[in-house]
Backbone and ligand atoms as CSV (ligand in chain L), in Angstrom:
chain,resi,resn,atom,element,x,y,z
A,1,MET,N,N,70.227,59.065,190.054
A,1,MET,CA,C,70.056,58.799,191.481
A,1,MET,C,C,71.303,58.055,191.982
A,2,GLY,N,N,71.789,58.488,193.120
A,2,GLY,CA,C,73.023,57.939,193.651
A,2,GLY,C,C,74.160,58.943,193.623
A,3,ASP,N,N,74.049,59.935,192.746
A,3,ASP,CA,C,75.063,60.994,192.716
A,3,ASP,C,C,74.835,61.911,193.913
A,4,PRO,N,N,75.858,62.086,194.769
A,4,PRO,CA,C,75.643,62.889,195.982
A,4,PRO,C,C,75.222,64.321,195.707
A,5,ARG,N,N,75.517,64.826,194.510
A,5,ARG,CA,C,75.126,66.221,194.202
A,5,ARG,C,C,73.618,66.399,194.157
A,6,LEU,N,N,72.896,65.270,193.923
A,6,LEU,CA,C,71.423,65.360,193.904
A,6,LEU,C,C,70.839,65.444,195.306
A,7,LEU,N,N,71.676,65.247,196.309
A,7,LEU,CA,C,71.196,65.257,197.695
A,7,LEU,C,C,71.589,66.533,198.434
A,8,GLU,N,N,72.238,67.449,197.733
A,8,GLU,CA,C,72.683,68.691,198.369
A,8,GLU,C,C,71.636,69.787,198.214
A,9,ALA,N,N,71.669,70.726,199.148
A,9,ALA,CA,C,70.825,71.921,199.028
A,9,ALA,C,C,71.463,72.868,198.016
A,10,ALA,N,N,70.659,73.346,197.060
A,10,ALA,CA,C,71.167,74.274,196.039
A,10,ALA,C,C,71.293,75.679,196.629
A,11,GLN,N,N,72.207,76.445,196.052
A,11,GLN,CA,C,72.456,77.818,196.522
A,11,GLN,C,C,71.601,78.815,195.743
A,12,PRO,N,N,71.204,79.913,196.392
A,12,PRO,CA,C,70.422,80.915,195.672
A,12,PRO,C,C,71.239,81.601,194.572
A,13,VAL,N,N,70.554,81.997,193.517
A,13,VAL,CA,C,71.164,82.794,192.455
A,13,VAL,C,C,71.269,84.232,192.950
A,14,ARG,N,N,72.425,84.861,192.762
A,14,ARG,CA,C,72.646,86.235,193.249
A,14,ARG,C,C,72.590,87.259,192.123
A,15,ALA,N,N,72.917,86.851,190.910
A,15,ALA,CA,C,72.950,87.805,189.787
A,15,ALA,C,C,72.029,87.303,188.680
A,16,PHE,N,N,71.109,88.176,188.260
A,16,PHE,CA,C,70.140,87.815,187.219
A,16,PHE,C,C,70.558,88.432,185.886
A,17,ASP,N,N,69.929,87.907,184.818
A,17,ASP,CA,C,70.118,88.473,183.482
A,17,ASP,C,C,71.594,88.477,183.077
A,18,THR,N,N,72.293,87.424,183.427
A,18,THR,CA,C,73.714,87.307,183.055
A,18,THR,C,C,73.860,86.261,181.948
A,19,PRO,N,N,74.945,86.339,181.170
A,19,PRO,CA,C,75.174,85.303,180.148
A,19,PRO,C,C,75.262,83.911,180.761
A,20,GLU,N,N,75.854,83.799,181.960
A,20,GLU,CA,C,75.991,82.489,182.603
A,20,GLU,C,C,74.619,81.884,182.913
A,21,LEU,N,N,73.718,82.732,183.411
A,21,LEU,CA,C,72.380,82.248,183.752
A,21,LEU,C,C,71.608,81.863,182.494
A,22,ARG,N,N,71.761,82.656,181.431
A,22,ARG,CA,C,71.091,82.317,180.165
A,22,ARG,C,C,71.608,80.994,179.620
A,23,THR,N,N,72.916,80.789,179.697
A,23,THR,CA,C,73.506,79.532,179.215
A,23,THR,C,C,72.991,78.348,180.027
A,24,LEU,N,N,72.907,78.534,181.340
A,24,LEU,CA,C,72.389,77.460,182.197
A,24,LEU,C,C,70.952,77.105,181.801
A,25,VAL,N,N,70.101,78.123,181.642
A,25,VAL,CA,C,68.702,77.862,181.293
A,25,VAL,C,C,68.615,77.186,179.928
A,26,ASP,N,N,69.429,77.620,178.964
A,26,ASP,CA,C,69.429,76.993,177.632
A,26,ASP,C,C,69.831,75.518,177.730
A,27,ASP,N,N,70.852,75.234,178.522
A,27,ASP,CA,C,71.292,73.838,178.696
A,27,ASP,C,C,70.194,72.998,179.334
A,28,MET,N,N,69.515,73.589,180.328
A,28,MET,CA,C,68.445,72.859,181.008
A,28,MET,C,C,67.286,72.586,180.052
A,29,LEU,N,N,66.948,73.595,179.226
A,29,LEU,CA,C,65.843,73.425,178.278
A,29,LEU,C,C,66.177,72.336,177.257
A,30,ASP,N,N,67.402,72.337,176.749
A,30,ASP,CA,C,67.822,71.285,175.809
A,30,ASP,C,C,67.651,69.911,176.439
A,31,THR,N,N,68.088,69.789,177.687
A,31,THR,CA,C,68.027,68.495,178.373
A,31,THR,C,C,66.586,68.062,178.591
A,32,MET,N,N,65.759,68.995,179.058
A,32,MET,CA,C,64.360,68.664,179.345
A,32,MET,C,C,63.626,68.228,178.077
A,33,LYS,N,N,63.847,68.971,176.977
A,33,LYS,CA,C,63.156,68.629,175.727
A,33,LYS,C,C,63.660,67.307,175.173
A,34,HIS,N,N,64.977,67.124,175.221
A,34,HIS,CA,C,65.576,65.911,174.681
A,34,HIS,C,C,65.019,64.673,175.376
A,35,LEU,N,N,64.783,64.799,176.694
A,35,LEU,CA,C,64.353,63.645,177.483
A,35,LEU,C,C,62.845,63.637,177.729
A,36,ASN,N,N,62.139,64.589,177.088
A,36,ASN,CA,C,60.679,64.664,177.230
A,36,ASN,C,C,60.238,64.790,178.681
A,37,GLY,N,N,60.965,65.568,179.446
A,37,GLY,CA,C,60.574,65.797,180.831
A,37,GLY,C,C,59.520,66.880,180.929
A,38,ALA,N,N,58.820,66.895,182.048
A,38,ALA,CA,C,57.868,67.972,182.326
A,38,ALA,C,C,58.572,69.149,182.992
A,39,GLY,N,N,59.764,68.878,183.510
A,39,GLY,CA,C,60.529,69.919,184.173
A,39,GLY,C,C,61.925,69.434,184.464
A,40,LEU,N,N,62.760,70.367,184.906
A,40,LEU,CA,C,64.144,70.024,185.229
A,40,LEU,C,C,64.664,71.024,186.251
A,41,ALA,N,N,65.510,70.527,187.139
A,41,ALA,CA,C,66.144,71.386,188.135
A,41,ALA,C,C,67.650,71.395,187.887
A,42,ALA,N,N,68.295,72.530,188.173
A,42,ALA,CA,C,69.720,72.679,187.861
A,42,ALA,C,C,70.587,71.580,188.480
A,43,PRO,N,N,70.316,71.140,189.720
A,43,PRO,CA,C,71.171,70.072,190.271
A,43,PRO,C,C,71.174,68.797,189.428
A,44,GLN,N,N,70.145,68.609,188.596
A,44,GLN,CA,C,70.094,67.412,187.751
A,44,GLN,C,C,71.133,67.454,186.648
A,45,ILE,N,N,71.625,68.649,186.318
A,45,ILE,CA,C,72.752,68.718,185.381
A,45,ILE,C,C,73.998,69.197,186.140
A,46,ALA,N,N,74.034,68.868,187.432
A,46,ALA,CA,C,75.222,69.066,188.273
A,46,ALA,C,C,75.552,70.536,188.517
A,47,VAL,N,N,74.536,71.393,188.509
A,47,VAL,CA,C,74.725,72.799,188.855
A,47,VAL,C,C,73.937,73.068,190.131
A,48,GLY,N,N,74.626,73.404,191.202
A,48,GLY,CA,C,73.986,73.532,192.509
A,48,GLY,C,C,73.383,74.895,192.763
A,49,LEU,N,N,72.533,75.338,191.851
A,49,LEU,CA,C,71.854,76.633,191.989
A,49,LEU,C,C,70.351,76.434,192.006
A,50,GLN,N,N,69.652,77.379,192.633
A,50,GLN,CA,C,68.196,77.292,192.770
A,50,GLN,C,C,67.505,77.767,191.495
A,51,VAL,N,N,67.586,76.926,190.471
A,51,VAL,CA,C,66.965,77.213,189.177
A,51,VAL,C,C,66.187,75.974,188.751
A,52,VAL,N,N,64.895,76.146,188.456
A,52,VAL,CA,C,64.106,75.066,187.871
A,52,VAL,C,C,63.396,75.600,186.636
A,53,ILE,N,N,63.109,74.698,185.704
A,53,ILE,CA,C,62.284,75.044,184.547
A,53,ILE,C,C,61.194,73.985,184.437
A,54,PHE,N,N,60.053,74.378,183.877
A,54,PHE,CA,C,58.977,73.400,183.679
A,54,PHE,C,C,57.957,73.954,182.692
A,55,GLY,N,N,57.152,73.033,182.166
A,55,GLY,CA,C,56.011,73.394,181.337
A,55,GLY,C,C,56.379,73.842,179.934
A,56,GLY,N,N,55.353,74.262,179.191
A,56,GLY,CA,C,55.556,74.965,177.939
A,56,GLY,C,C,55.602,74.138,176.681
A,57,PHE,N,N,55.633,72.824,176.804
A,57,PHE,CA,C,55.549,72.036,175.573
A,57,PHE,C,C,54.906,70.714,175.920
A,58,LYS,N,N,54.459,70.018,174.886
A,58,LYS,CA,C,53.727,68.798,175.117
A,58,LYS,C,C,54.704,67.646,175.277
A,59,SER,N,N,54.728,67.056,176.444
A,59,SER,CA,C,55.550,65.876,176.671
A,59,SER,C,C,54.670,64.654,176.467
A,60,PRO,N,N,55.140,63.674,175.678
A,60,PRO,CA,C,54.328,62.460,175.519
A,60,PRO,C,C,54.115,61.739,176.844
A,61,ARG,N,N,55.006,61.959,177.782
A,61,ARG,CA,C,54.853,61.322,179.084
A,61,ARG,C,C,53.839,62.050,179.954
A,62,TYR,N,N,53.729,63.355,179.744
A,62,TYR,CA,C,52.861,64.171,180.598
A,62,TYR,C,C,51.997,65.060,179.705
A,63,PRO,N,N,50.898,64.507,179.174
A,63,PRO,CA,C,50.070,65.285,178.238
A,63,PRO,C,C,49.554,66.591,178.844
A,64,GLU,N,N,49.462,66.644,180.164
A,64,GLU,CA,C,48.956,67.872,180.793
A,64,GLU,C,C,49.991,68.985,180.780
A,65,SER,N,N,51.251,68.639,180.432
A,65,SER,CA,C,52.319,69.622,180.657
A,65,SER,C,C,52.198,70.842,179.758
A,66,ASP,N,N,51.465,70.726,178.641
A,66,ASP,CA,C,51.356,71.912,177.782
A,66,ASP,C,C,50.357,72.925,178.329
A,67,GLU,N,N,49.668,72.565,179.413
A,67,GLU,CA,C,48.761,73.529,180.038
A,67,GLU,C,C,49.512,74.464,180.976
A,68,ILE,N,N,50.746,74.138,181.255
A,68,ILE,CA,C,51.561,74.966,182.138
A,68,ILE,C,C,52.428,75.859,181.260
A,69,PRO,N,N,52.413,77.174,181.475
A,69,PRO,CA,C,53.289,78.020,180.653
A,69,PRO,C,C,54.756,77.676,180.936
A,70,PHE,N,N,55.581,77.791,179.878
A,70,PHE,CA,C,57.008,77.556,180.114
A,70,PHE,C,C,57.509,78.564,181.151
A,71,THR,N,N,58.131,78.045,182.173
A,71,THR,CA,C,58.515,78.880,183.309
A,71,THR,C,C,59.954,78.596,183.711
A,72,VAL,N,N,60.706,79.664,183.869
A,72,VAL,CA,C,62.019,79.598,184.530
A,72,VAL,C,C,61.798,80.184,185.910
A,73,LEU,N,N,62.014,79.368,186.930
A,73,LEU,CA,C,61.721,79.793,188.310
A,73,LEU,C,C,63.019,79.709,189.128
A,74,ILE,N,N,63.397,80.851,189.668
A,74,ILE,CA,C,64.684,80.972,190.370
A,74,ILE,C,C,64.440,81.394,191.814
A,75,ASN,N,N,65.200,80.834,192.708
A,75,ASN,CA,C,65.082,81.104,194.157
A,75,ASN,C,C,63.633,80.960,194.633
A,76,PRO,N,N,62.996,79.836,194.307
A,76,PRO,CA,C,61.565,79.704,194.604
A,76,PRO,C,C,61.271,79.512,196.089
A,77,LYS,N,N,60.080,79.979,196.460
A,77,LYS,CA,C,59.525,79.678,197.779
A,77,LYS,C,C,58.096,79.185,197.567
A,78,LEU,N,N,57.777,78.057,198.238
A,78,LEU,CA,C,56.460,77.437,198.069
A,78,LEU,C,C,55.671,77.559,199.357
A,79,GLU,N,N,54.380,77.845,199.181
A,79,GLU,CA,C,53.487,77.949,200.342
A,79,GLU,C,C,52.240,77.102,200.055
A,80,PRO,N,N,52.139,75.924,200.673
A,80,PRO,CA,C,50.952,75.094,200.446
A,80,PRO,C,C,49.693,75.830,200.914
A,81,LEU,N,N,48.602,75.637,200.168
A,81,LEU,CA,C,47.333,76.281,200.515
A,81,LEU,C,C,46.311,75.198,200.833
A,82,GLY,N,N,45.705,75.302,201.987
A,82,GLY,CA,C,44.609,74.406,202.329
A,82,GLY,C,C,45.021,73.071,202.919
A,83,GLY,N,N,46.256,72.652,202.661
A,83,GLY,CA,C,46.753,71.436,203.289
A,83,GLY,C,C,46.298,70.137,202.659
A,84,GLU,N,N,45.443,70.207,201.638
A,84,GLU,CA,C,44.963,68.966,201.020
A,84,GLU,C,C,46.072,68.315,200.186
A,85,MET,N,N,46.253,67.013,200.389
A,85,MET,CA,C,47.254,66.272,199.621
A,85,MET,C,C,46.548,65.375,198.602
A,86,GLU,N,N,47.288,65.052,197.535
A,86,GLU,CA,C,46.748,64.183,196.503
A,86,GLU,C,C,47.878,63.285,196.014
A,87,GLU,N,N,47.575,62.012,195.798
A,87,GLU,CA,C,48.590,61.094,195.276
A,87,GLU,C,C,48.574,61.141,193.747
A,88,GLY,N,N,49.749,61.085,193.148
A,88,GLY,CA,C,49.839,61.040,191.693
A,88,GLY,C,C,51.139,60.378,191.268
A,89,TRP,N,N,51.136,59.813,190.031
A,89,TRP,CA,C,52.328,59.117,189.540
A,89,TRP,C,C,53.342,60.122,189.042
A,90,GLU,N,N,54.589,59.894,189.414
A,90,GLU,CA,C,55.679,60.762,188.982
A,90,GLU,C,C,56.827,59.928,188.443
A,91,GLY,N,N,57.562,60.550,187.547
A,91,GLY,CA,C,58.839,60.033,187.117
A,91,GLY,C,C,59.857,61.143,187.280
A,92,CYS,N,N,61.096,60.844,186.977
A,92,CYS,CA,C,62.142,61.848,187.146
A,92,CYS,C,C,63.290,61.508,186.211
A,93,LEU,N,N,63.824,62.527,185.561
A,93,LEU,CA,C,64.921,62.302,184.628
A,93,LEU,C,C,66.157,61.739,185.343
A,94,SER,N,N,66.215,61.905,186.658
A,94,SER,CA,C,67.344,61.379,187.435
A,94,SER,C,C,67.081,59.974,187.973
A,95,VAL,N,N,65.879,59.455,187.710
A,95,VAL,CA,C,65.508,58.106,188.150
A,95,VAL,C,C,64.907,57.406,186.930
A,96,PRO,N,N,65.711,57.185,185.886
A,96,PRO,CA,C,65.152,56.795,184.592
A,96,PRO,C,C,64.394,55.473,184.634
A,97,GLY,N,N,63.274,55.482,183.902
A,97,GLY,CA,C,62.517,54.249,183.708
A,97,GLY,C,C,61.602,53.864,184.842
A,98,MET,N,N,61.561,54.673,185.889
A,98,MET,CA,C,60.769,54.322,187.065
A,98,MET,C,C,59.578,55.272,187.217
A,99,ARG,N,N,58.566,54.787,187.975
A,99,ARG,CA,C,57.426,55.631,188.350
A,99,ARG,C,C,57.070,55.324,189.792
A,100,GLY,N,N,56.583,56.344,190.469
A,100,GLY,CA,C,56.150,56.146,191.847
A,100,GLY,C,C,54.949,57.015,192.158
A,101,LEU,N,N,54.154,56.550,193.115
A,101,LEU,CA,C,52.957,57.277,193.525
A,101,LEU,C,C,53.335,58.178,194.708
A,102,VAL,N,N,53.190,59.484,194.482
A,102,VAL,CA,C,53.745,60.473,195.405
A,102,VAL,C,C,52.653,61.420,195.891
A,103,PRO,N,N,52.558,61.632,197.204
A,103,PRO,CA,C,51.611,62.624,197.708
A,103,PRO,C,C,52.184,64.036,197.562
A,104,ARG,N,N,51.334,64.936,197.074
A,104,ARG,CA,C,51.736,66.353,196.946
A,104,ARG,C,C,50.583,67.229,197.402
A,105,PHE,N,N,50.904,68.447,197.789
A,105,PHE,CA,C,49.841,69.413,198.071
A,105,PHE,C,C,49.079,69.715,196.788
A,106,LYS,N,N,47.756,69.751,196.917
A,106,LYS,CA,C,46.905,69.979,195.741
A,106,LYS,C,C,46.963,71.433,195.275
A,107,ARG,N,N,47.068,72.342,196.225
A,107,ARG,CA,C,47.106,73.773,195.876
A,107,ARG,C,C,48.283,74.428,196.576
A,108,LEU,N,N,48.897,75.352,195.880
A,108,LEU,CA,C,49.966,76.103,196.521
A,108,LEU,C,C,50.198,77.426,195.812
A,109,ARG,N,N,50.858,78.304,196.548
A,109,ARG,CA,C,51.341,79.554,195.969
A,109,ARG,C,C,52.850,79.428,195.845
A,110,TYR,N,N,53.385,79.842,194.707
A,110,TYR,CA,C,54.847,79.907,194.616
A,110,TYR,C,C,55.297,81.272,194.156
A,111,VAL,N,N,56.406,81.692,194.741
A,111,VAL,CA,C,57.010,82.964,194.364
A,111,VAL,C,C,58.477,82.700,194.028
A,112,GLY,N,N,59.042,83.602,193.251
A,112,GLY,CA,C,60.439,83.497,192.857
A,112,GLY,C,C,60.706,84.535,191.788
A,113,PHE,N,N,61.697,84.262,190.951
A,113,PHE,CA,C,62.103,85.224,189.921
A,113,PHE,C,C,62.338,84.495,188.609
A,114,ASP,N,N,62.151,85.222,187.507
A,114,ASP,CA,C,62.547,84.653,186.221
A,114,ASP,C,C,64.021,84.979,185.972
A,115,ALA,N,N,64.521,84.592,184.796
A,115,ALA,CA,C,65.966,84.722,184.543
A,115,ALA,C,C,66.415,86.183,184.469
A,116,LYS,N,N,65.457,87.090,184.220
A,116,LYS,CA,C,65.809,88.515,184.184
A,116,LYS,C,C,65.677,89.167,185.546
A,117,GLY,N,N,65.198,88.402,186.528
A,117,GLY,CA,C,65.027,88.959,187.860
A,117,GLY,C,C,63.636,89.519,188.115
A,118,GLN,N,N,62.715,89.325,187.153
A,118,GLN,CA,C,61.332,89.770,187.353
A,118,GLN,C,C,60.624,88.818,188.315
A,119,PRO,N,N,59.845,89.370,189.255
A,119,PRO,CA,C,59.174,88.489,190.221
A,119,PRO,C,C,58.083,87.628,189.585
A,120,ILE,N,N,57.925,86.434,190.124
A,120,ILE,CA,C,56.852,85.507,189.739
A,120,ILE,C,C,56.063,85.229,191.006
A,121,ASP,N,N,54.745,85.270,190.900
A,121,ASP,CA,C,53.874,85.008,192.058
A,121,ASP,C,C,52.614,84.354,191.514
A,122,ARG,N,N,52.477,83.041,191.734
A,122,ARG,CA,C,51.340,82.310,191.158
A,122,ARG,C,C,50.692,81.425,192.208
A,123,THR,N,N,49.383,81.274,192.082
A,123,THR,CA,C,48.634,80.306,192.872
A,123,THR,C,C,48.117,79.254,191.898
A,124,VAL,N,N,48.484,77.991,192.138
A,124,VAL,CA,C,48.199,76.927,191.171
A,124,VAL,C,C,47.683,75.694,191.903
A,125,SER,N,N,47.215,74.729,191.106
A,125,SER,CA,C,46.700,73.493,191.694
A,125,SER,C,C,47.017,72.319,190.776
A,126,ASP,N,N,46.721,71.128,191.278
A,126,ASP,CA,C,46.767,69.889,190.508
A,126,ASP,C,C,48.136,69.656,189.854
A,127,PHE,N,N,48.130,69.371,188.523
A,127,PHE,CA,C,49.386,68.960,187.890
A,127,PHE,C,C,50.457,70.058,187.962
A,128,HIS,N,N,50.017,71.292,187.756
A,128,HIS,CA,C,50.960,72.423,187.845
A,128,HIS,C,C,51.609,72.457,189.234
A,129,ALA,N,N,50.785,72.323,190.262
A,129,ALA,CA,C,51.302,72.328,191.644
A,129,ALA,C,C,52.239,71.142,191.873
A,130,ARG,N,N,51.891,69.995,191.311
A,130,ARG,CA,C,52.723,68.787,191.471
A,130,ARG,C,C,54.102,68.984,190.841
A,131,VAL,N,N,54.117,69.511,189.627
A,131,VAL,CA,C,55.397,69.702,188.929
A,131,VAL,C,C,56.294,70.665,189.708
A,132,VAL,N,N,55.717,71.748,190.191
A,132,VAL,CA,C,56.502,72.731,190.941
A,132,VAL,C,C,57.079,72.088,192.204
A,133,GLN,N,N,56.268,71.308,192.899
A,133,GLN,CA,C,56.766,70.656,194.119
A,133,GLN,C,C,57.879,69.659,193.807
A,134,HIS,N,N,57.696,68.889,192.720
A,134,HIS,CA,C,58.727,67.917,192.343
A,134,HIS,C,C,60.044,68.632,192.027
A,135,GLU,N,N,59.960,69.675,191.195
A,135,GLU,CA,C,61.196,70.350,190.771
A,135,GLU,C,C,61.853,71.074,191.947
A,136,CYS,N,N,61.061,71.721,192.779
A,136,CYS,CA,C,61.658,72.464,193.903
A,136,CYS,C,C,62.217,71.523,194.957
A,137,ASP,N,N,61.684,70.319,195.058
A,137,ASP,CA,C,62.289,69.312,195.930
A,137,ASP,C,C,63.746,69.065,195.547
A,138,HIS,N,N,64.039,69.072,194.238
A,138,HIS,CA,C,65.422,68.851,193.799
A,138,HIS,C,C,66.367,69.888,194.404
A,139,LEU,N,N,65.866,71.085,194.657
A,139,LEU,CA,C,66.716,72.160,195.188
A,139,LEU,C,C,67.029,71.937,196.663
A,140,ALA,N,N,66.257,71.064,197.294
A,140,ALA,CA,C,66.501,70.722,198.699
A,140,ALA,C,C,67.143,69.339,198.817
A,141,GLY,N,N,67.551,68.763,197.695
A,141,GLY,CA,C,68.180,67.453,197.723
A,141,GLY,C,C,67.208,66.312,197.936
A,142,VAL,N,N,65.950,66.513,197.568
A,142,VAL,CA,C,64.921,65.481,197.762
A,142,VAL,C,C,64.499,64.926,196.404
A,143,LEU,N,N,64.575,63.601,196.268
A,143,LEU,CA,C,64.101,62.922,195.062
A,143,LEU,C,C,62.764,62.253,195.379
A,144,TYR,N,N,61.889,62.165,194.364
A,144,TYR,CA,C,60.518,61.715,194.646
A,144,TYR,C,C,60.415,60.348,195.337
A,145,PRO,N,N,61.349,59.392,195.065
A,145,PRO,CA,C,61.177,58.110,195.778
A,145,PRO,C,C,61.201,58.274,197.299
A,146,MET,N,N,61.867,59.336,197.782
A,146,MET,CA,C,61.910,59.572,199.235
A,146,MET,C,C,60.533,59.924,199.791
A,147,ARG,N,N,59.626,60.336,198.921
A,147,ARG,CA,C,58.299,60.767,199.374
A,147,ARG,C,C,57.220,59.707,199.171
A,148,ILE,N,N,57.566,58.587,198.551
A,148,ILE,CA,C,56.564,57.548,198.320
A,148,ILE,C,C,56.165,56.950,199.670
A,149,ARG,N,N,54.863,56.883,199.913
A,149,ARG,CA,C,54.398,56.400,201.223
A,149,ARG,C,C,54.434,54.883,201.310
A,150,ASP,N,N,54.122,54.237,200.197
A,150,ASP,CA,C,54.056,52.780,200.168
A,150,ASP,C,C,54.901,52.320,198.977
A,151,LEU,N,N,56.047,51.718,199.257
A,151,LEU,CA,C,56.983,51.395,198.180
A,151,LEU,C,C,56.478,50.297,197.248
A,152,ARG,N,N,55.325,49.727,197.566
A,152,ARG,CA,C,54.698,48.846,196.576
A,152,ARG,C,C,54.228,49.661,195.372
A,153,ASN,N,N,54.084,50.974,195.556
A,153,ASN,CA,C,53.690,51.863,194.460
A,153,ASN,C,C,54.914,52.526,193.839
A,154,PHE,N,N,55.933,51.712,193.571
A,154,PHE,CA,C,57.164,52.188,192.954
A,154,PHE,C,C,57.647,51.089,192.049
A,155,GLY,N,N,57.906,51.400,190.780
A,155,GLY,CA,C,58.343,50.332,189.897
A,155,GLY,C,C,58.736,50.833,188.526
A,156,PHE,N,N,58.990,49.887,187.641
A,156,PHE,CA,C,59.391,50.218,186.284
A,156,PHE,C,C,58.175,50.696,185.492
A,157,ALA,N,N,58.384,51.784,184.759
A,157,ALA,CA,C,57.286,52.383,184.003
A,157,ALA,C,C,56.663,51.380,183.030
A,158,ASP,N,N,57.503,50.585,182.361
A,158,ASP,CA,C,56.944,49.697,181.332
A,158,ASP,C,C,56.229,48.493,181.948
A,159,VAL,N,N,56.449,48.240,183.230
A,159,VAL,CA,C,55.713,47.177,183.924
A,159,VAL,C,C,54.424,47.741,184.515
A,160,LEU,N,N,54.527,48.933,185.111
A,160,LEU,CA,C,53.345,49.556,185.716
A,160,LEU,C,C,52.338,49.983,184.661
A,161,PHE,N,N,52.849,50.485,183.531
A,161,PHE,CA,C,51.976,51.054,182.497
A,161,PHE,C,C,52.332,50.438,181.153
A,162,PRO,N,N,52.097,49.136,180.982
A,162,PRO,CA,C,52.507,48.480,179.743
A,162,PRO,C,C,51.788,49.059,178.531
A,163,GLY,N,N,52.549,49.207,177.463
A,163,GLY,CA,C,51.949,49.666,176.220
A,163,GLY,C,C,51.791,51.162,176.111
A,164,GLN,N,N,52.045,51.873,177.198
A,164,GLN,CA,C,51.940,53.325,177.104
A,164,GLN,C,C,53.179,53.873,176.432
A,165,LEU,N,N,52.954,54.908,175.588
A,165,LEU,CA,C,54.085,55.593,174.980
A,165,LEU,C,C,54.951,56.150,176.111
A,166,ASP,N,N,56.171,55.736,176.121
A,166,ASP,CA,C,56.982,56.111,177.274
A,166,ASP,C,C,58.432,56.216,176.882
A,167,GLN,N,N,59.010,57.342,177.196
A,167,GLN,CA,C,60.444,57.517,176.987
A,167,GLN,C,C,61.158,57.032,178.238
A,168,ASP,N,N,62.431,56.755,178.051
A,168,ASP,CA,C,63.249,56.517,179.239
A,168,ASP,C,C,63.571,57.879,179.826
A,169,ASP,N,N,62.853,58.226,180.855
A,169,ASP,CA,C,62.994,59.592,181.390
A,169,ASP,C,C,64.114,59.660,182.400
L,1,NI,NI,NI,62.932,65.110,188.951
């Protein structure tokens, strides 16, 4: 947080199934696994493209994350369904050691493409919906602290949740 590249709008990917795109996704996956994240967006590794990855393995920080299939989502578009919002705790690999209570849409549909250019079209809710919203926010230059309604609900993970197994995310 503080790097201006995290505040820029990412550009759409124009060519799919290329070695460059595969290398980018591999780098993102290495970073996400290494840091036990639930997801990662390309701008977080200083690549200004509309690429996010999430889900697919058990993060000690986010036990629910293994319920989400590993997904590479490119040029995503989100459509909230029903308008219901829900508050939940979030962290971010770009805001290490912190947690904040963030309102997100409970249900949404997202569309986009995988790395080969195959379309993705899913309707999801709860944690899955939260992760997608968090990661896609990165593509618009939005970090979760900007969405916290009451900054009293923002702090250090080890103070807010003492004793919990927690990586420096
Ligand atoms: Ni993040």
